C-alpha positions, 0 to 999 in steps of 0.5 A: 515422341511422348516426352516431347508431347508431355513438355509441349502440353506443360508449356501449353497449359501454362499459356492456356493454349491448345495445339492440334496435330493433324494426321492425313490419311491416318489409316495408312499407319496400320501398315507399319511393323506393329500395325499402328498399335504404338500410335493408338497407344499414343492417342490414348495416352494423349486423351487421358493425360495431355489435355492441351494436345489434340489430334485430328485424323483424316482419311479417304478410306473411311471404312479402313480408318474405322477398322484401324482405330477399333473404337468399339473393340474392347482390346483397342487402346482407344476403346471407351474414349469419346471421339467426334467425327465429321463426314465430308460427303459429296456436295450437291451441284448447288453446293459445289457451285456456291462453294467455288463462287464463295471461295473465288470471291474471298480471294478477290476474283469475280466468279464466272458462274457459267464456267463454274457450272461447266467445271462442276458438271465434269468434276461432280461434287467431290471436294478434293477436285473442287479445291484443286480447280478453285485453287488453280483458277485463283492462280491462273484465272484460266477456267478451262485450263484449270479443268484440264489441270484438275483432271490430269492431276486427279487421273495421275493420283487415281492411277497411282492409288489403283496400282497399289490396290491391284498389287494386293489382288488382281481381282480388285481390277476385275470387280471395278472394271465390271462396275465401271461397265455397268455390270454392277450387281453381284450376279453380273460382276460374277458373270464379268469374271466368267467372260474373261474365263476367270472363276470366283466363288461367292465368298471371295467375291463378297469379301472383295466387294466389302473391301472395296466399299471400305476403301471407298472405291465402291458404294452400295445402293439399294434399288427395289429389291436389288443391291447395286454397286457404283463407283462414286468418283467419276475420275476413277470410273473414267480411268477404269472405263478406258 
């Protein structure tokens, strides 16, 4: 792989061009036999010696991706290398509506604003879901059908992701179900465990919550003097509330 990239970099240098390699869900590379260390070494080498080859890493589990890259760890191959980070936050309702209107307009479809507003109310401002909806409308012209198809696709994806999560620990399921049912403070989540005759100590619960925040399944919000946890994805919350 390295030799190929060196040859590519030499060719690009002569033609004064740059190649971009995009790696989606890059945090999953940590699951290989060496914990992704070889890939981190490759990134560091490319940064130092292959100026015409650039990498873009994307990941839905932002905290896990940060942990994998170890940019502030002196033992990491990437320590001291400059990186640029773009965080794609949930769109506001207005931004979501404008995003869909502009996208449909660009592909030659006259947007139906009232139906777009209905879709945004259901899908919230999560960019991935809005993209699926907009693409489906552009292919079929059916707004209601696009909502149903987006929800179906999203629910299938969510169920598959959660199956993998719950295989790591059944306690993740209990925590997420508690939050989905509005038992969303530390004490109330612990109470939810007791409701099902399950015991859990404070340290274990703290670690579970930290992990779920890293996995982007939960967000922390401070309200007054208390910390509450919310599920930012309405599809995840809906599946867990069933």
